[in-house]
C-alpha positions in Angstrom: 21.1 -10.7 19.3 21.6 -7.6 17.1 18.6 -7.1 14.8 17.9 -4.5 12.2 14.4 -4.2 10.9 13.9 -2.6 7.4 10.5 -1.2 7.1 8.7 1.1 9.6 5.1 0.5 8.5 2.4 -1.2 10.7 3.9 -4.7 10.7 7.6 -3.7 10.6 7.1 -1.5 13.7 5.2 -4.3 15.5 8.1 -6.8 14.9 10.5 -4.2 16.1 8.6 -3.7 19.3 8.2 -7.5 19.7 11.8 -8.4 19.2 12.9 -5.7 21.6 10.4 -6.9 24.2 12.0 -10.4 24.3 15.5 -9.1 24.8 17.1 -8.4 21.4 19.1 -5.3 20.5 16.9 -3.8 17.8 17.4 -1.0 15.3 14.5 0.2 13.1 15.4 1.6 9.7 13.1 3.8 7.7 13.7 6.3 4.9 13.8 10.0 5.9 11.0 10.7 3.5 8.7 8.1 5.1 5.8 9.7 7.1 5.8 6.7 9.4 9.5 7.2 10.2 9.1 10.9 10.6 6.5 10.3 13.2 8.6 7.8 15.0 11.5 10.2 15.0 9.3 12.9 16.4 7.7 11.0 19.4 8.4 7.2 18.9 4.7 6.6 18.2 2.4 5.6 15.4 -1.4 5.1 15.5 -1.0 1.8 17.3 2.0 1.6 19.5 4.9 3.4 21.2 8.6 2.3 20.6 10.7 2.2 23.9 13.9 4.1 24.2 15.8 0.8 24.0 15.1 0.7 20.3 17.5 2.7 18.0 15.8 4.7 15.2 17.8 5.6 12.1 17.5 6.8 8.5 21.1 5.4 7.8 21.1 2.1 6.1 24.6 1.5 7.3 22.9 0.0 10.4 22.7 -3.3 8.5 26.5 -3.8 8.7 26.6 -4.6 12.4 23.3 -6.6 12.5 23.3 -10.4 12.9 19.8 -10.6 11.7 18.1 -8.4 9.1 14.3 -8.4 9.1 12.6 -6.9 6.0 8.9 -5.8 6.1 8.1 -3.7 3.1 5.7 -3.8 0.1 6.5 -7.1 -1.6 6.7 -5.4 -5.0 9.4 -3.2 -3.5 11.6 -6.0 -2.3 14.0 -6.0 -5.2 14.6 -2.3 -4.7 15.5 -2.9 -1.1 18.1 -5.4 -2.3 19.4 -3.0 -4.9 20.0 -0.5 -2.1 21.7 -3.2 0.1 24.0 -4.4 -2.7 26.8 -1.9 -2.1 27.2 -3.3 1.4 28.2 -6.8 0.1 26.7 -8.3 3.1 27.8 -11.8 4.2 27.0 -14.3 6.9 23.7 -12.6 7.9 20.3 -14.1 8.5 17.6 -12.4 6.4 14.0 -12.8 7.6 11.2 -11.8 5.2 8.0 -10.8 7.0 5.8 -9.7 4.2 3.5 -11.9 2.0 3.5 -11.6 -1.7 4.7 -12.8 -5.1 6.7 -10.6 -7.5 4.4 -9.9 -10.4 6.9 -9.3 -13.1 8.8 -12.5 -12.6 6.5 -14.8 -10.6 9.3 -15.2 -8.0 8.5 -16.1 -4.4 10.1 -13.5 -2.0 12.7 -15.9 -0.8 13.7 -16.4 -4.5 14.1 -12.6 -4.8 16.4 -12.7 -1.8 18.3 -15.7 -2.9 19.0 -14.0 -6.4 20.5 -11.0 -4.7 22.5 -12.3 -1.7 25.9 -13.8 -1.2 25.5 -17.6 -0.6 26.9 -17.2 2.9 23.7 -15.5 4.0 20.7 -17.4 5.1 17.1 -16.7 4.3 13.9 -17.3 6.3 10.3 -16.3 6.1 8.0 -15.3 9.0 4.3 -15.9 8.4 1.0 -16.4 10.2 -1.9 -14.5 11.9 -1.1 -11.3 13.8 -2.3 -7.7 14.0 -0.6 -4.9 15.9 -3.9 -4.0 17.6 -4.1 -7.3 19.3 -0.4 -8.3 19.8 0.3 -4.9 21.5 -2.4 -5.6 24.0 -0.9 -9.0 24.8 -3.3 -11.3 23.0 -1.2 -14.4 22.1 -1.0 -16.0 18.6 0.8 -18.8 16.7 3.0 -18.2 13.7 5.5 -20.1 11.6 9.1 -19.6 10.5 10.4 -21.5 7.5 13.7 -21.7 5.8 15.5 -23.9 3.3 18.3 -24.1 6.0 17.2 -26.3 8.9 19.7 -24.9 11.4 18.6 -21.4 10.7 14.9 -22.2 11.0 15.4 -23.9 14.3 17.6 -21.1 15.7 15.1 -18.5 14.9 12.0 -20.4 16.2 13.9 -21.2 19.5 15.2 -17.6 19.8 12.0 -15.8 19.0 9.3 -17.9 20.7 7.6 -16.4 23.7 4.3 -16.4 25.7 3.0 -13.9 23.2 4.0 -15.7 19.9 4.3 -19.4 19.7 6.3 -20.3 16.6 6.1 -23.5 14.7 8.9 -24.9 12.5 7.8 -24.6 8.8 8.3 -27.7 6.6 7.5 -26.4 3.1 9.0 -23.2 2.0 7.0 -23.1 -1.4 3.7 -23.9 0.3 4.2 -21.5 3.1 5.2 -18.6 0.8 2.4 -19.2 -1.7 -0.2 -19.8 1.0 0.9 -16.7 2.9 0.5 -14.6 -0.3 -2.7 -16.2 -1.4 -4.5 -15.6 1.8 -4.6 -11.9 1.0 -6.5 -12.5 -2.2 -9.0 -14.4 -0.2 -9.2 -11.5 2.2 -10.2 -9.2 -0.7 -12.8 -11.7 -1.7 -14.2 -11.8 1.8 -14.4 -8.1 1.8 -16.2 -8.1 -1.4 -18.8 -10.5 0.0 -19.2 -8.2 3.0 -19.7 -5.3 0.7 -22.5 -6.9 -1.3 -24.3 -8.3 1.8 -23.2 -11.9 1.3 -21.1 -12.4 4.4 -22.7 -15.8 4.9 -20.8 -17.1 1.9 -17.4 -16.7 3.7 -17.8 -20.3 4.9 -17.8 -21.7 1.3 -15.0 -19.1 0.4 -12.8 -20.5 3.2 -13.3 -24.1 2.1 -13.0 -23.6 -1.6 -10.3 -21.0 -1.3 -8.0 -23.3 0.7 -8.7 -26.1 -1.8 -7.7 -24.0 -4.9 -4.6 -22.6 -3.2 -3.5 -26.1 -2.3 -3.7 -27.1 -5.9 -1.5 -24.3 -7.0 1.0 -25.1 -4.2 1.2 -28.8 -5.4 1.6 -27.7 -9.0 4.6 -25.6 -8.0 6.3 -28.5 -6.2 5.0 -27.8 -2.6 2.8 -29.7 -0.3 -0.9 -28.9 -0.8 -1.5 -29.5 2.9 0.4 -26.4 3.7 -2.7 -24.4 2.6 -4.4 -25.8 5.7 -1.6 -24.5 8.0 -0.9 -21.3 9.7 0.3 -19.6 6.5 -3.1 -19.7 4.9 -6.1 -21.2 6.5 -4.7 -20.5 10.0 -4.6 -16.8 9.0 -8.2 -16.6 7.7 -9.7 -15.2 10.9 -7.2 -12.2 10.8 -7.6 -11.7 7.2 -11.2 -12.6 6.2 -13.0 -11.4 9.3 -11.0 -8.9 11.3 -11.9 -5.3 11.2 -8.1 -4.6 11.2 -7.5 -6.5 7.9 -6.4 -4.2 5.1 -7.2 -6.7 2.4 -10.8 -7.4 3.7 -11.4 -3.7 4.1 -10.1 -3.0 0.6 -12.4 -5.5 -0.9 -15.4 -4.2 0.9 -14.7 -0.6 0.0 -13.8 -1.4 -3.6 -17.3 -3.0 -4.3 -18.9 0.1 -2.6 -17.0 2.4 -4.8 -15.2 3.9 -1.8 -11.4 4.8 -1.7 -9.0 2.8 0.4 -5.6 4.4 0.8 -3.6 1.8 2.7 -1.6 -1.1 1.4 -3.6 -4.2 0.4 -1.1 -6.8 -0.8 -3.8 -9.0 -2.2 -4.4 -6.5 -5.1 -0.9 -7.3 -6.5 -1.0 -11.0 -5.5 -4.2 -11.5 -7.5 -2.2 -10.5 -10.7 0.8 -12.7 -9.8 -1.4 -15.7 -9.0 -3.4 -15.5 -12.2 0.0 -15.6 -14.1 1.1 -18.6 -12.1 -2.2 -20.3 -12.7 -1.7 -20.0 -16.4 1.9 -21.1 -16.2 1.2 -24.2 -14.1 -2.3 -24.9 -15.7 -4.2 -24.7 -12.5 -7.8 -23.6 -12.2 -8.2 -20.8 -9.6 -11.8 -19.7 -9.8 -11.9 -17.4 -6.7 -8.6 -15.8 -7.5 -9.6 -15.2 -11.1 -12.9 -13.7 -10.1 -11.1 -11.3 -7.8 -8.7 -10.4 -10.6 -11.4 -9.9 -13.1 -13.3 -7.5 -10.8 -10.1 -5.5 -9.8 -8.3 -5.4 -13.3 -10.9 -6.0 -15.9 -13.9 -4.1 -14.5 -16.0 -7.3 -14.4 -19.5 -6.8 -13.0 -19.2 -7.4 -9.3 -22.6 -9.2 -8.6 -22.5 -11.2 -11.8 -18.9 -12.4 -11.1 -19.5 -13.3 -7.5 -22.7 -15.0 -8.3 -21.1 -17.1 -11.0 -18.7 -18.5 -8.4 -21.5 -20.2 -6.6 -23.5 -21.3 -9.7 -20.7 -23.2 -11.3 -21.3 -26.7 -12.6 -22.4 -29.1 -9.9 -19.7 -31.7 -9.2 -18.2 -33.7 -6.4 -16.7 -31.5 -3.6 -13.2 -33.2 -3.8 
């Protein structure tokens, strides 16, 4: 099928390479001002992979007109801007796949809601979530991921079309839970990095258990299935996010507590803000998320805030 990928960063370029490798006709769009796209235009490479000649590279957004499927992989807080740029094309009868994880801070909208608010009803919307790093996928290390959509036919079409020996896809069953769980795992990644940074890596076990539990409560309060937090969108992505050397969120958390600068995108920074707002709206207690938020946004003492998480009132585990 004809696919256009919008977003030439680390994950967008990986998806481009993957979809081409399984036989799709793929175009990668990036702004002319993007350093990532400038590098691809020069020699088809970035720091992680080389895009084959079969992939079309372009700075012209007109490429969306002929696409059957439009994949978007950009900073989640910039998604509305992308749809603003797409509006003049009045696109219809397309499948949009959102491949980033986040929650719009200003509105609390899930990313599929942002898409729905901007697209003609004839278009269909899906999300692509789960563990994966370009450093491992490009080397042929397999993984499992999930695709979810409010439209059952679209979901099944995409899973059946995109599955391969490299990525085994599952059919998602809870759009709310998968989107919130996928976004929230990046906050837990920052928390894990903070624990690494202060020499408390051994506390990642409790972080995983309690983090999944609190995210499940938020999902349930928002109308989703709390068990989704235990699926590929969240707990299933913990190894790649809480432990991997390739995780931007984990690395950001570690460098933040060490007072070092991190200049790459860490979506969890923005998601922490959005989740605290949702916690207040839905009256859900999110102690780990709020601790991360207080450290990042309020200048809370790092050691005191992290220690307080593990010295809370003793109570039953569940």
